[in-house]
N, CA, C and O atoms as a printed pandas DataFrame, in Angstrom:
     atom_number atom_name residue_name chain_id  residue_number  x_coord  y_coord  z_coord
0              1         N          MET        A               1  -59.210 -106.989  211.379
1              2        CA          MET        A               1  -59.837 -107.399  210.346
2              3         C          MET        A               1  -61.219 -108.144  210.022
3              4         O          MET        A               1  -61.587 -109.316  210.106
4              5         N          ASN        A               2  -61.961 -106.669  209.522
5              6        CA          ASN        A               2  -63.151 -107.018  208.770
6              7         C          ASN        A               2  -62.975 -108.344  207.395
7              8         O          ASN        A               2  -62.256 -108.288  206.398
8              9         N          ILE        A               3  -63.981 -109.525  207.858
9             10        CA          ILE        A               3  -64.509 -110.360  207.196
10            11         C          ILE        A               3  -65.627 -110.923  206.766
11            12         O          ILE        A               3  -66.360 -111.696  207.383
12            13         N          ASP        A               4  -65.814 -110.216  204.901
13            14        CA          ASP        A               4  -66.939 -110.710  204.803
14            15         C          ASP        A               4  -67.034 -112.412  204.546
15            16         O          ASP        A               4  -66.313 -113.290  204.072
16            17         N          THR        A               5  -69.083 -112.243  205.488
17            18        CA          THR        A               5  -69.644 -114.260  205.372
18            19         C          THR        A               5  -69.014 -115.142  204.381
19            20         O          THR        A               5  -68.485 -116.254  204.396
20            21         N          HIS        A               6  -69.258 -114.264  203.546
21            22        CA          HIS        A               6  -68.894 -114.408  201.845
22            23         C          HIS        A               6  -67.624 -115.283  201.314
23            24         O          HIS        A               6  -67.285 -115.946  200.335
24            25         N          GLN        A               7  -67.189 -114.902  202.458
25            26        CA          GLN        A               7  -65.540 -115.243  202.137
26            27         C          GLN        A               7  -64.683 -116.311  203.356
27            28         O          GLN        A               7  -63.604 -116.744  202.950
28            29         N          ILE        A               8  -64.993 -116.628  204.413
29            30        CA          ILE        A               8  -64.930 -117.745  205.035
30            31         C          ILE        A               8  -65.535 -119.360  205.065
31            32         O          ILE        A               8  -66.712 -119.720  205.071
32            33         N          VAL        A               9  -64.056 -120.347  205.084
33            34        CA          VAL        A               9  -64.742 -121.825  204.798
34            35         C          VAL        A               9  -64.008 -121.978  206.108
35            36         O          VAL        A               9  -63.261 -121.262  206.773
36            37         N          SER        A              10  -64.576 -123.341  206.232
37            38        CA          SER        A              10  -63.270 -124.760  206.909
38            39         C          SER        A              10  -62.380 -124.652  207.003
39            40         O          SER        A              10  -61.868 -123.533  206.987
40            41         N          ILE        A              11  -61.864 -125.488  207.118
41            42        CA          ILE        A              11  -60.146 -126.087  207.190
42            43         C          ILE        A              11  -60.592 -127.315  206.257
43            44         O          ILE        A              11  -60.141 -127.717  205.185
44            45         N          SER        A              12  -61.708 -127.782  207.113
45            46        CA          SER        A              12  -61.979 -129.330  206.381
46            47         C          SER        A              12  -62.843 -128.744  205.064
47            48         O          SER        A              12  -61.832 -128.461  204.422
48            49         N          GLU        A              13  -63.473 -128.513  204.549
49            50        CA          GLU        A              13  -64.164 -128.235  203.145
50            51         C          GLU        A              13  -63.216 -127.486  201.652
51            52         O          GLU        A              13  -63.316 -127.685  200.441
52            53         N          ALA        A              14  -62.080 -126.342  202.704
53            54        CA          ALA        A              14  -60.821 -126.231  201.735
54            55         C          ALA        A              14  -60.434 -127.173  202.217
55            56         O          ALA        A              14  -60.534 -126.929  203.420
56            57         N          ASN        A              15  -60.043 -128.127  202.112
57            58        CA          ASN        A              15  -59.421 -129.789  201.721
58            59         C          ASN        A              15  -60.731 -130.746  201.454
59            60         O          ASN        A              15  -60.792 -131.975  201.404
60            61         N          GLN        A              16  -61.359 -130.138  201.361
61            62        CA          GLN        A              16  -62.351 -131.289  200.570
62            63         C          GLN        A              16  -63.240 -130.924  199.183
63            64         O          GLN        A              16  -64.118 -131.529  198.567
64            65         N          ASN        A              17  -62.478 -129.461  198.985
65            66        CA          ASN        A              17  -63.563 -128.976  198.734
66            67         C          ASN        A              17  -62.212 -127.531  197.840
67            68         O          ASN        A              17  -62.187 -126.321  198.067
68            69         N          PHE        A              18  -61.573 -128.105  197.159
69            70        CA          PHE        A              18  -60.345 -126.672  196.870
70            71         C          PHE        A              18  -61.004 -126.289  195.319
71            72         O          PHE        A              18  -60.702 -125.181  194.875
72            73         N          SER        A              19  -61.957 -127.236  194.428
73            74        CA          SER        A              19  -61.610 -125.953  193.389
74            75         C          SER        A              19  -63.171 -125.201  193.926
75            76         O          SER        A              19  -63.353 -124.278  193.132
76            77         N          LYS        A              20  -63.817 -125.220  194.488
77            78        CA          LYS        A              20  -64.597 -124.672  195.524
78            79         C          LYS        A              20  -64.402 -123.163  196.038
79            80         O          LYS        A              20  -64.771 -122.030  195.728
80            81         N          VAL        A              21  -63.951 -123.529  196.587
81            82        CA          VAL        A              21  -62.427 -122.272  197.327
82            83         C          VAL        A              21  -61.900 -121.600  196.103
83            84         O          VAL        A              21  -61.285 -120.603  196.481
84            85         N          ALA        A              22  -61.867 -121.710  194.705
85            86        CA          ALA        A              22  -60.428 -121.252  194.174
86            87         C          ALA        A              22  -62.223 -120.575  193.204
87            88         O          ALA        A              22  -62.384 -119.627  192.436
88            89         N          ARG        A              23  -62.960 -121.343  193.609
89            90        CA          ARG        A              23  -63.719 -120.504  192.613
90            91         C          ARG        A              23  -64.446 -119.081  193.309
91            92         O          ARG        A              23  -64.830 -118.288  192.449
92            93         N          ILE        A              24  -64.698 -118.629  194.809
93            94        CA          ILE        A              24  -64.429 -117.680  196.130
94            95         C          ILE        A              24  -63.198 -116.844  195.375
95            96         O          ILE        A              24  -63.514 -116.164  194.399
96            97         N          VAL        A              25  -62.192 -116.868  195.682
97            98        CA          VAL        A              25  -61.798 -116.880  195.138
98            99         C          VAL        A              25  -61.122 -115.675  193.990
99           100         O          VAL        A              25  -60.760 -114.517  193.781
100          101         N          ASP        A              26  -61.283 -116.836  193.571
101          102        CA          ASP        A              26  -61.981 -115.828  191.929
102          103         C          ASP        A              26  -62.968 -114.956  191.818
103          104         O          ASP        A              26  -62.828 -113.995  191.060
104          105         N          LYS        A              27  -63.853 -115.091  192.372
105          106        CA          LYS        A              27  -64.741 -114.186  192.753
106          107         C          LYS        A              27  -64.627 -112.581  193.078
107          108         O          LYS        A              27  -64.751 -111.559  192.403
108          109         N          ASN        A              28  -64.227 -112.971  194.919
109          110        CA          ASN        A              28  -64.342 -112.480  195.998
110          111         C          ASN        A              28  -62.587 -111.936  195.902
111          112         O          ASN        A              28  -62.218 -111.117  196.745
112          113         N          GLY        A              29  -61.669 -112.395  194.940
113          114        CA          GLY        A              29  -60.072 -112.033  195.619
114          115         C          GLY        A              29  -59.450 -111.905  196.842
115          116         O          GLY        A              29  -58.724 -110.983  197.212
116          117         N          MET        A              30  -59.877 -113.169  197.612
117          118        CA          MET        A              30  -60.100 -113.653  199.241
118          119         C          MET        A              30  -60.546 -114.852  200.026
119          120         O          MET        A              30  -61.624 -114.612  200.569
120          121         N          VAL        A              31  -60.050 -116.184  200.304
121          122        CA          VAL        A              31  -60.738 -116.592  201.644
122          123         C          VAL        A              31  -60.156 -116.566  202.437
123          124         O          VAL        A              31  -58.931 -116.450  202.384
124          125         N          ILE        A              32  -60.863 -116.669  203.516
125          126        CA          ILE        A              32  -59.844 -116.713  204.831
126          127         C          ILE        A              32  -60.483 -118.088  204.923
127          128         O          ILE        A              32  -61.423 -118.448  204.214
128          129         N          ILE        A              33  -59.807 -118.933  205.994
129          130        CA          ILE        A              33  -59.441 -120.301  206.538
130          131         C          ILE        A              33  -59.835 -119.944  207.833
131          132         O          ILE        A              33  -59.520 -118.916  208.434
132          133         N          PHE        A              34  -60.532 -120.844  208.216
133          134        CA          PHE        A              34  -60.486 -120.926  209.206
134          135         C          PHE        A              34  -60.110 -122.402  210.285
135          136         O          PHE        A              34  -59.793 -123.435  209.694
136          137         N          LYS        A              35  -60.143 -122.410  211.186
137          138        CA          LYS        A              35  -58.960 -123.646  212.215
138          139         C          LYS        A              35  -59.907 -123.212  213.159
139          140         O          LYS        A              35  -60.220 -122.046  213.403
140          141         N          ASN        A              36  -60.288 -124.122  213.610
141          142        CA          ASN        A              36  -60.882 -124.568  215.294
142          143         C          ASN        A              36  -61.625 -123.157  215.363
143          144         O          ASN        A              36  -61.192 -122.463  216.283
144          145         N          ASN        A              37  -62.759 -122.499  214.521
145          146        CA          ASN        A              37  -63.633 -122.243  214.970
146          147         C          ASN        A              37  -63.101 -120.228  215.147
147          148         O          ASN        A              37  -63.636 -119.308  215.764
148          149         N          LYS        A              38  -61.657 -120.299  214.130
149          150        CA          LYS        A              38  -60.899 -119.024  214.332
150          151         C          LYS        A              38  -60.039 -118.662  212.843
151          152         O          LYS        A              38  -59.378 -119.514  212.249
152          153         N          PRO        A              39  -60.147 -117.653  212.516
153          154        CA          PRO        A              39  -59.655 -117.193  211.513
154          155         C          PRO        A              39  -57.760 -117.883  211.416
155          156         O          PRO        A              39  -56.850 -117.668  212.217
156          157         N          LYS        A              40  -57.734 -118.668  210.210
157          158        CA          LYS        A              40  -55.926 -119.674  210.312
158          159         C          LYS        A              40  -55.001 -118.966  209.061
159          160         O          LYS        A              40  -53.788 -118.758  209.055
160          161         N          TYR        A              41  -55.633 -118.783  208.403
161          162        CA          TYR        A              41  -55.047 -118.786  206.365
162          163         C          TYR        A              41  -56.031 -118.213  205.307
163          164         O          TYR        A              41  -56.948 -118.782  204.715
164          165         N          LYS        A              42  -55.615 -117.002  205.235
165          166        CA          LYS        A              42  -55.601 -115.824  204.064
166          167         C          LYS        A              42  -54.912 -116.598  202.843
167          168         O          LYS        A              42  -53.716 -116.888  202.801
168          169         N          LEU        A              43  -56.400 -117.046  201.300
169          170        CA          LEU        A              43  -56.020 -117.804  200.158
170          171         C          LEU        A              43  -55.858 -116.472  199.102
171          172         O          LEU        A              43  -57.023 -116.276  198.755
172          173         N          VAL        A              44  -55.476 -116.017  198.794
173          174        CA          VAL        A              44  -55.858 -114.924  197.934
174          175         C          VAL        A              44  -55.048 -115.150  196.453
175          176         O          VAL        A              44  -54.287 -116.060  196.125
176          177         N          ASP        A              45  -55.690 -113.511  195.400
177          178        CA          ASP        A              45  -55.531 -114.176  194.884
178          179         C          ASP        A              45  -54.536 -113.221  194.036
179          180         O          ASP        A              45  -54.888 -112.269  193.340
180          181         N          ILE        A              46  -53.563 -113.561  194.192
181          182        CA          ILE        A              46  -52.103 -113.328  193.844
182          183         C          ILE        A              46  -52.739 -111.637  192.138
183          184         O          ILE        A              46  -52.502 -110.470  192.448
184          185         N          ASP        A              47  -53.001 -111.745  191.584
185          186        CA          ASP        A              47  -52.920 -110.941  190.691
186          187         C          ASP        A              47  -53.574 -109.366  191.332
187          188         O          ASP        A              47  -53.117 -108.231  191.193
188          189         N          SER        A              48  -54.813 -109.843  192.068
189          190        CA          SER        A              48  -55.272 -108.730  192.638
190          191         C          SER        A              48  -55.374 -108.504  193.454
191          192         O          SER        A              48  -56.201 -107.719  193.917
192          193         N          ASP        A              49  -54.530 -109.131  194.014
193          194        CA          ASP        A              49  -53.555 -108.459  196.151
194          195         C          ASP        A              49  -52.401 -107.673  196.297
195          196         O          ASP        A              49  -51.231 -107.967  196.053
196          197         N          THR        A              50  -53.066 -106.254  196.886
197          198        CA          THR        A              50  -52.440 -105.498  196.497
198          199         C          THR        A              50  -51.529 -105.810  197.076
199          200         O          THR        A              50  -50.532 -105.597  196.385
200          201         N          THR        A              51  -51.145 -106.463  198.564
201          202        CA          THR        A              51  -50.162 -106.343  199.308
202          203         C          THR        A              51  -49.370 -107.622  198.814
203          204         O          THR        A              51  -49.025 -108.417  199.689
204          205         N          ILE        A              52  -49.158 -107.802  197.946
205          206        CA          ILE        A              52  -48.255 -109.151  196.925
206          207         C          ILE        A              52  -48.003 -108.206  195.573
207          208         O          ILE        A              52  -48.877 -107.885  194.769
208          209         N          GLU        A              53  -46.299 -107.766  195.511
209          210        CA          GLU        A              53  -46.471 -106.884  194.634
210          211         C          GLU        A              53  -45.253 -107.540  193.999
211          212         O          GLU        A              53  -44.100 -107.835  194.312
212          213         N          MET        A              54  -46.262 -107.643  192.715
213          214        CA          MET        A              54  -44.320 -108.595  191.498
214          215         C          MET        A              54  -45.104 -107.942  190.488
215          216         O          MET        A              54  -46.296 -107.689  190.311
216          217         N          THR        A              55  -43.826 -107.726  189.781
217          218        CA          THR        A              55  -43.594 -107.176  188.298
218          219         C          THR        A              55  -43.987 -108.856  187.505
219          220         O          THR        A              55  -43.980 -110.053  187.789
220          221         N          ASP        A              56  -44.282 -107.995  186.444
221          222        CA          ASP        A              56  -44.388 -109.750  185.432
222          223         C          ASP        A              56  -43.468 -110.228  185.815
223          224         O          ASP        A              56  -43.567 -111.112  186.666
224          225         N          ASP        A              57  -41.636 -109.632  185.100
225          226        CA          ASP        A              57  -40.891 -110.486  185.734
226          227         C          ASP        A              57  -40.653 -111.319  187.058
227          228         O          ASP        A              57  -40.366 -112.493  187.291
228          229         N          GLU        A              58  -40.752 -110.866  187.366
229          230        CA          GLU        A              58  -40.792 -111.483  189.216
230          231         C          GLU        A              58  -42.448 -112.756  189.227
231          232         O          GLU        A              58  -42.999 -113.480  190.056
232          233         N          LYS        A              59  -42.559 -112.548  188.422
233          234        CA          LYS        A              59  -44.573 -113.862  188.187
234          235         C          LYS        A              59  -43.134 -114.557  187.279
235          236         O          LYS        A              59  -42.035 -114.822  187.766
236          237         N          ILE        A              60  -43.392 -114.658  186.439
237          238        CA          ILE        A              60  -42.631 -115.604  185.165
238          239         C          ILE        A              60  -41.495 -116.503  185.705
239          240         O          ILE        A              60  -41.214 -117.663  185.405
240          241         N          ASP        A              61  -40.529 -115.077  187.177
241          242        CA          ASP        A              61  -39.535 -116.007  187.890
242          243         C          ASP        A              61  -39.899 -117.053  188.348
243          244         O          ASP        A              61  -39.071 -117.921  188.074
244          245         N          PHE        A              62  -40.599 -117.373  188.828
245          246        CA          PHE        A              62  -41.925 -117.591  190.406
246          247         C          PHE        A              62  -42.689 -118.864  189.586
247          248         O          PHE        A              62  -43.224 -119.824  190.142
248          249         N          VAL        A              63  -42.624 -118.677  188.415
249          250        CA          VAL        A              63  -43.268 -119.769  187.463
250          251         C          VAL        A              63  -42.679 -120.440  187.076
251          252         O          VAL        A              63  -42.845 -121.659  187.110
252          253         N          ALA        A              64  -41.774 -119.827  186.569
253          254        CA          ALA        A              64  -40.324 -120.877  186.224
254          255         C          ALA        A              64  -39.378 -121.867  187.260
255          256         O          ALA        A              64  -38.804 -122.900  186.916
256          257         N          ALA        A              65  -39.383 -121.234  188.669
257          258        CA          ALA        A              65  -38.820 -121.913  189.151
258          259         C          ALA        A              65  -39.301 -123.270  189.730
259          260         O          ALA        A              65  -38.779 -124.317  190.113
260          261         N          ARG        A              66  -40.664 -122.700  189.598
261          262        CA          ARG        A              66  -41.683 -124.026  190.322
262          263         C          ARG        A              66  -42.160 -125.514  188.881
263          264         O          ARG        A              66  -42.878 -126.510  188.971
264          265         N          ILE        A              67  -41.482 -125.050  187.931
265          266        CA          ILE        A              67  -41.335 -125.512  186.836
266          267         C          ILE        A              67  -40.203 -126.970  186.961
267          268         O          ILE        A              67  -40.214 -128.181  186.740
268          269         N          LEU        A              68  -39.336 -125.951  187.439
269          270        CA          LEU        A              68  -37.941 -126.396  187.381
270          271         C          LEU        A              68  -37.887 -127.125  188.489
271          272         O          LEU        A              68  -37.308 -128.175  188.212
272          273         N          ARG        A              69  -38.265 -127.087  189.829
273          274        CA          ARG        A              69  -38.640 -128.211  190.819
274          275         C          ARG        A              69  -39.470 -129.502  190.320
275          276         O          ARG        A              69  -39.448 -130.600  190.876
276          277         N          ARG        A              70  -40.237 -129.148  189.117
277          278        CA          ARG        A              70  -41.512 -129.735  189.116
278          279         C          ARG        A              70  -40.614 -131.409  188.533
279          280         O          ARG        A              70  -40.461 -132.539  188.996
280          281         N          TYR        A              71  -40.138 -130.499  187.027
281          282        CA          TYR        A              71  -39.445 -131.724  186.447
282          283         C          TYR        A              71  -37.230 -131.533  185.839
283          284         O          TYR        A              71  -36.328 -131.348  185.023
284          285         N          HIS        A              72  -37.609 -131.727  186.808
285          286        CA          HIS        A              72  -35.893 -130.934  187.258
286          287         C          HIS        A              72  -35.231 -132.416  186.820
287          288         O          HIS        A              72  -34.613 -132.445  185.756
288          289         N          ARG        A              73  -35.367 -133.882  187.766
289          290        CA          ARG        A              73  -35.037 -135.068  186.548
290          291         C          ARG        A              73  -35.098 -134.820  184.671
291          292         O          ARG        A              73  -34.244 -134.641  183.803
292          293         N          ALA        A              74  -36.521 -134.925  184.693
293          294        CA          ALA        A              74  -36.741 -134.793  183.481
294          295         C          ALA        A              74  -35.332 -134.122  182.578
295          296         O          ALA        A              74  -34.642 -134.629  181.693
296          297         N          PHE        A              75  -35.259 -132.352  183.453
297          298        CA          PHE        A              75  -34.509 -131.640  183.018
298          299         C          PHE        A              75  -33.704 -131.981  183.194
299          300         O          PHE        A              75  -33.135 -130.893  183.107
300          301         N          GLU        A              76  -32.485 -133.018  183.543
301          302        CA          GLU        A              76  -31.575 -133.054  183.772
302          303         C          GLU        A              76  -31.385 -134.122  182.198
303          304         O          GLU        A              76  -30.848 -133.812  181.135
304          305         N          GLU        A              77  -31.928 -135.172  182.524
305          306        CA          GLU        A              77  -31.826 -136.189  181.192
306          307         C          GLU        A              77  -31.744 -135.113  179.755
307          308         O          GLU        A              77  -30.651 -135.280  179.215
308          309         N          LEU        A              78  -32.224 -134.530  179.338
309          310        CA          LEU        A              78  -32.181 -133.779  178.315
310          311         C          LEU        A              78  -30.743 -132.859  178.117
311          312         O          LEU        A              78  -30.045 -132.692  177.117
312          313         N          ALA        A              79  -30.586 -132.233  179.805
313          314        CA          ALA        A              79  -29.752 -131.959  179.679
314          315         C          ALA        A              79  -28.065 -132.544  178.804
315          316         O          ALA        A              79  -27.218 -131.789  178.326
316          317         N          LYS        A              80  -28.017 -134.207  178.842
317          318        CA          LYS        A              80  -27.383 -135.131  178.632
318          319         C          LYS        A              80  -26.819 -134.743  177.717
319          320         O          LYS        A              80  -25.994 -135.459  177.151
């Protein structure tokens, strides 16, 4: 795997300044996060990454499931 040095961050930097890491992903499409001086994680822009293929309906389902998990109690109260 070839890695552009502009796409590398340490795990401590990712932990302390995630918004900076997200900006790098926005600019370059991905970031490789190193742990113990080795590539460990890959953070990608889900809309531009070609290895993750989702239809628009699948993306909506993904986001809807996340919202339902987050606000489950509120939805239960509204259902009463």
